[in-house]
C-alpha positions as YAML, in Angstrom:
chain: A
units: angstrom
residues:
- id: 1
  name: MET
  ca: [0.08, 0.00, -0.01]
- id: 2
  name: ASN
  ca: [1.27, 3.46, -0.86]
- id: 3
  name: SER
  ca: [1.99, 5.80, 1.96]
- id: 4
  name: THR
  ca: [-1.19, 7.65, 2.80]
- id: 5
  name: LEU
  ca: [0.63, 10.97, 3.31]
- id: 6
  name: SER
  ca: [2.40, 10.78, -0.15]
- id: 7
  name: ASN
  ca: [-1.04, 11.43, -1.67]
- id: 8
  name: LEU
  ca: [-1.67, 14.51, 0.44]
- id: 9
  name: LYS
  ca: [-2.75, 17.56, -1.44]
- id: 10
  name: TYR
  ca: [-3.64, 20.98, -0.23]
- id: 11
  name: ASP
  ca: [-5.84, 23.30, -2.36]
- id: 12
  name: PRO
  ca: [-5.32, 26.80, -1.03]
- id: 13
  name: ASP
  ca: [-8.18, 28.22, -3.10]
- id: 14
  name: GLN
  ca: [-10.65, 25.85, -1.51]
- id: 15
  name: GLY
  ca: [-8.86, 25.52, 1.85]
- id: 16
  name: ALA
  ca: [-9.13, 21.85, 1.40]
- id: 17
  name: LEU
  ca: [-6.69, 19.10, 2.47]
- id: 18
  name: CYS
  ca: [-7.21, 15.83, 0.67]
- id: 19
  name: ILE
  ca: [-5.79, 12.41, 0.35]
- id: 20
  name: GLY
  ca: [-6.94, 11.31, -3.01]
- id: 21
  name: PRO
  ca: [-10.58, 12.22, -3.31]
- id: 22
  name: ILE
  ca: [-11.19, 12.20, 0.40]
- id: 23
  name: ARG
  ca: [-11.06, 15.45, 2.39]
- id: 24
  name: TYR
  ca: [-9.39, 15.60, 5.77]
- id: 25
  name: LEU
  ca: [-9.23, 18.14, 8.62]
- id: 26
  name: LEU
  ca: [-6.19, 18.69, 10.73]
- id: 27
  name: ILE
  ca: [-7.25, 19.08, 14.35]
- id: 28
  name: ARG
  ca: [-5.16, 19.04, 17.49]
- id: 29
  name: PRO
  ca: [-5.64, 16.18, 19.98]
- id: 30
  name: GLU
  ca: [-6.33, 18.71, 22.71]
- id: 31
  name: THR
  ca: [-9.36, 19.91, 20.83]
- id: 32
  name: LEU
  ca: [-10.69, 16.40, 20.65]
- id: 33
  name: ALA
  ca: [-10.02, 15.88, 24.32]
- id: 34
  name: ASP
  ca: [-11.94, 19.13, 25.11]
- id: 35
  name: ILE
  ca: [-14.84, 17.97, 22.84]
- id: 36
  name: GLN
  ca: [-14.95, 14.62, 24.63]
- id: 37
  name: LYS
  ca: [-14.89, 16.15, 28.09]
- id: 38
  name: GLY
  ca: [-17.71, 18.55, 27.02]
- id: 39
  name: ILE
  ca: [-19.81, 15.54, 25.78]
- id: 40
  name: GLU
  ca: [-19.05, 13.72, 29.09]
- id: 41
  name: ASP
  ca: [-20.15, 16.81, 31.17]
- id: 42
  name: ARG
  ca: [-23.47, 16.89, 29.28]
- id: 43
  name: LEU
  ca: [-24.27, 13.17, 28.67]
- id: 44
  name: GLY
  ca: [-22.37, 11.46, 31.52]
- id: 45
  name: PRO
  ca: [-21.88, 7.73, 30.99]
- id: 46
  name: LYS
  ca: [-23.75, 7.71, 27.67]
- id: 47
  name: SER
  ca: [-21.04, 9.89, 26.08]
- id: 48
  name: GLY
  ca: [-18.83, 6.89, 25.40]
- id: 49
  name: GLU
  ca: [-21.58, 5.30, 23.27]
- id: 50
  name: TYR
  ca: [-21.72, 8.36, 20.92]
- id: 51
  name: LEU
  ca: [-17.88, 8.48, 20.52]
- id: 52
  name: TYR
  ca: [-17.78, 4.73, 20.01]
- id: 53
  name: ALA
  ca: [-20.40, 5.00, 17.20]
- id: 54
  name: ALA
  ca: [-18.46, 7.80, 15.50]
- id: 55
  name: GLY
  ca: [-15.23, 5.75, 15.53]
- id: 56
  name: ALA
  ca: [-17.09, 2.61, 14.20]
- id: 57
  name: ALA
  ca: [-18.65, 4.65, 11.39]
- id: 58
  name: TRP
  ca: [-15.19, 5.89, 10.36]
- id: 59
  name: ALA
  ca: [-13.69, 2.42, 10.36]
- id: 60
  name: VAL
  ca: [-16.57, 0.76, 8.52]
- id: 61
  name: ASN
  ca: [-16.43, 3.39, 5.79]
- id: 62
  name: THR
  ca: [-12.63, 3.18, 5.58]
- id: 63
  name: MET
  ca: [-12.76, -0.64, 5.33]
- id: 64
  name: LYS
  ca: [-15.27, -0.37, 2.42]
- id: 65
  name: ARG
  ca: [-12.83, 1.81, 0.59]
- id: 66
  name: LEU
  ca: [-9.84, -0.49, 1.38]
- id: 67
  name: LYS
  ca: [-11.83, -3.61, 0.31]
- id: 68
  name: SER
  ca: [-12.60, -2.08, -3.05]
- id: 69
  name: ALA
  ca: [-9.00, -0.96, -3.52]
- id: 70
  name: LEU
  ca: [-7.06, -4.01, -2.15]
- id: 71
  name: PRO
  ca: [-7.49, -7.57, -3.32]
- id: 72
  name: GLU
  ca: [-5.90, -8.85, -0.19]
- id: 73
  name: GLY
  ca: [-7.64, -10.97, 2.51]
- id: 74
  name: PRO
  ca: [-8.97, -9.90, 5.86]
- id: 75
  name: SER
  ca: [-5.69, -9.96, 7.79]
- id: 76
  name: ASP
  ca: [-4.10, -7.68, 5.13]
- id: 77
  name: LEU
  ca: [-7.09, -5.33, 5.28]
- id: 78
  name: ALA
  ca: [-6.70, -5.05, 9.07]
- id: 79
  name: GLN
  ca: [-3.03, -4.27, 8.59]
- id: 80
  name: ALA
  ca: [-3.86, -1.69, 5.97]
- id: 81
  name: LEU
  ca: [-6.31, 0.11, 8.28]
- id: 82
  name: CYS
  ca: [-3.75, 0.04, 11.11]
- id: 83
  name: GLN
  ca: [-1.12, 1.54, 8.80]
- id: 84
  name: GLN
  ca: [-3.52, 4.24, 7.57]
- id: 85
  name: ALA
  ca: [-4.60, 5.28, 11.08]
- id: 86
  name: SER
  ca: [-0.92, 5.39, 12.10]
- id: 87
  name: GLN
  ca: [-0.03, 7.55, 9.13]
- id: 88
  name: LEU
  ca: [-2.86, 9.94, 9.91]
- id: 89
  name: GLY
  ca: [-1.40, 10.56, 13.34]
- id: 90
  name: TRP
  ca: [-3.72, 8.46, 15.58]
- id: 91
  name: GLY
  ca: [-0.80, 6.84, 17.34]
- id: 92
  name: ARG
  ca: [1.02, 3.71, 16.18]
- id: 93
  name: TRP
  ca: [-1.60, 1.02, 15.52]
- id: 94
  name: GLU
  ca: [-0.37, -2.61, 15.71]
- id: 95
  name: LEU
  ca: [-2.42, -5.74, 15.10]
- id: 96
  name: ALA
  ca: [-1.83, -7.47, 18.40]
- id: 97
  name: GLY
  ca: [-3.98, -10.52, 17.91]
- id: 98
  name: TRP
  ca: [-6.01, -12.12, 15.16]
- id: 99
  name: LYS
  ca: [-8.33, -15.13, 15.66]
- id: 100
  name: PRO
  ca: [-10.72, -15.14, 12.72]
- id: 101
  name: ASN
  ca: [-12.11, -18.55, 13.67]
- id: 102
  name: HIS
  ca: [-13.15, -17.08, 17.02]
- id: 103
  name: ASN
  ca: [-14.12, -13.72, 15.56]
- id: 104
  name: GLN
  ca: [-11.60, -11.97, 17.75]
- id: 105
  name: LEU
  ca: [-9.24, -9.09, 16.92]
- id: 106
  name: ALA
  ca: [-6.85, -7.20, 19.14]
- id: 107
  name: VAL
  ca: [-5.24, -3.84, 18.33]
- id: 108
  name: ARG
  ca: [-2.55, -2.06, 20.40]
- id: 109
  name: ILE
  ca: [-2.15, 1.68, 20.03]
- id: 110
  name: HIS
  ca: [1.12, 3.18, 21.13]
- id: 111
  name: ASP
  ca: [0.92, 6.86, 22.00]
- id: 112
  name: SER
  ca: [-2.78, 7.30, 21.56]
- id: 113
  name: PRO
  ca: [-3.33, 11.03, 20.95]
- id: 114
  name: LEU
  ca: [-6.58, 10.91, 22.86]
- id: 115
  name: ALA
  ca: [-5.14, 9.32, 26.02]
- id: 116
  name: SER
  ca: [-2.01, 11.48, 25.77]
- id: 117
  name: THR
  ca: [-3.93, 14.75, 25.89]
- id: 118
  name: TYR
  ca: [-6.93, 13.77, 28.01]
- id: 119
  name: GLY
  ca: [-5.18, 13.69, 31.28]
- id: 120
  name: GLN
  ca: [-5.20, 11.08, 34.09]
- id: 121
  name: SER
  ca: [-8.35, 8.90, 34.31]
- id: 122
  name: ASP
  ca: [-9.58, 6.15, 36.58]
- id: 123
  name: ILE
  ca: [-11.37, 4.52, 33.57]
- id: 124
  name: PRO
  ca: [-10.36, 3.97, 29.92]
- id: 125
  name: ILE
  ca: [-11.26, 7.03, 27.88]
- id: 126
  name: CYS
  ca: [-10.38, 6.09, 24.19]
- id: 127
  name: HIS
  ca: [-14.06, 5.46, 23.14]
- id: 128
  name: LEU
  ca: [-13.51, 6.83, 19.64]
- id: 129
  name: LEU
  ca: [-10.62, 4.45, 19.05]
- id: 130
  name: ALA
  ca: [-12.58, 1.51, 20.64]
- id: 131
  name: GLY
  ca: [-15.29, 2.21, 18.11]
- id: 132
  name: SER
  ca: [-12.78, 2.34, 15.29]
- id: 133
  name: VAL
  ca: [-11.37, -1.10, 16.29]
- id: 134
  name: GLY
  ca: [-14.88, -2.37, 16.70]
- id: 135
  name: GLY
  ca: [-15.95, -1.16, 13.27]
- id: 136
  name: MET
  ca: [-12.87, -2.75, 11.74]
- id: 137
  name: ALA
  ca: [-13.73, -6.10, 13.36]
- id: 138
  name: GLU
  ca: [-17.34, -5.80, 12.27]
- id: 139
  name: SER
  ca: [-16.17, -5.29, 8.64]
- id: 140
  name: LEU
  ca: [-13.79, -8.13, 8.81]
- id: 141
  name: PHE
  ca: [-16.12, -10.64, 10.44]
- id: 142
  name: ASN
  ca: [-19.31, -9.49, 8.75]
- id: 143
  name: MET
  ca: [-21.15, -9.45, 12.08]
- id: 144
  name: PRO
  ca: [-21.89, -7.18, 15.03]
- id: 145
  name: THR
  ca: [-18.98, -6.78, 17.31]
- id: 146
  name: ALA
  ca: [-18.17, -5.36, 20.76]
- id: 147
  name: CYS
  ca: [-14.84, -3.77, 21.46]
- id: 148
  name: THR
  ca: [-13.43, -3.06, 24.96]
- id: 149
  name: GLU
  ca: [-10.44, -1.06, 25.84]
- id: 150
  name: LYS
  ca: [-8.43, -3.32, 28.16]
- id: 151
  name: THR
  ca: [-5.57, -0.99, 28.92]
- id: 152
  name: CYS
  ca: [-5.46, 2.84, 28.53]
- id: 153
  name: ARG
  ca: [-2.54, 5.21, 28.64]
- id: 154
  name: ALA
  ca: [-4.78, 7.78, 30.48]
- id: 155
  name: GLN
  ca: [-4.83, 5.19, 33.33]
- id: 156
  name: GLY
  ca: [-1.06, 4.97, 33.37]
- id: 157
  name: ASP
  ca: [-0.62, 1.99, 31.09]
- id: 158
  name: PRO
  ca: [2.19, 2.14, 28.56]
- id: 159
  name: ASN
  ca: [-0.30, 1.81, 25.67]
- id: 160
  name: CYS
  ca: [-3.97, 1.22, 24.84]
- id: 161
  name: LEU
  ca: [-5.14, -2.28, 24.08]
- id: 162
  name: PHE
  ca: [-8.46, -2.97, 22.39]
- id: 163
  name: ILE
  ca: [-10.16, -6.35, 22.10]
- id: 164
  name: ALA
  ca: [-13.02, -6.78, 19.63]
- id: 165
  name: VAL
  ca: [-15.22, -9.84, 19.57]
- id: 166
  name: GLY
  ca: [-17.81, -10.68, 16.90]
- id: 167
  name: HIS
  ca: [-21.26, -11.98, 17.98]
- id: 168
  name: ASP
  ca: [-22.84, -14.34, 15.53]
- id: 169
  name: VAL
  ca: [-26.48, -13.47, 16.24]
- id: 170
  name: ALA
  ca: [-27.66, -15.16, 13.00]
- id: 171
  name: GLY
  ca: [-26.33, -18.51, 14.26]
- id: 172
  name: VAL
  ca: [-28.19, -18.27, 17.58]
- id: 173
  name: GLU
  ca: [-31.19, -20.57, 17.72]
- id: 174
  name: SER
  ca: [-32.78, -18.93, 20.83]
- id: 175
  name: TRP
  ca: [-32.56, -15.80, 22.82]
- id: 176
  name: ASP
  ca: [-31.89, -15.81, 26.55]
- id: 177
  name: TRP
  ca: [-33.96, -13.10, 28.25]
...
């Protein structure tokens, strides 16, 4: 895969920064941390769900573009998304575990820009990144997934670790209520 940033183009007349046909916006991590804290102040515990959903939407859309551009298999697509997120400045993403037969995916993010600027926290705070990993897993496994941040730099851990697990609801014969 070509370097994402080698395709970076700035149009001063439009004020547009694009990689290929896709427009991007440079934003400082501190601004995202302030937005997240504002959402948390207003929505409380529900705020993580909204940030997770935004991350998942980004990853699902990115995976669609990658699938159409790359003939490789699921593992290579996961690597490509990790590479792209890293090149865009979202920390260094590393595929830390891949168990397609168990619908499990683990991604370690070194130097998460969100955790680095958020400040100290008693709980994991990288909901946007958890959603991104969850959306990637959903695209790879073709089923709903749940992603949990197991370690977070904002809690003092050296990096953030995300575990995504697919849930084959179509294969379930009955529901437990």
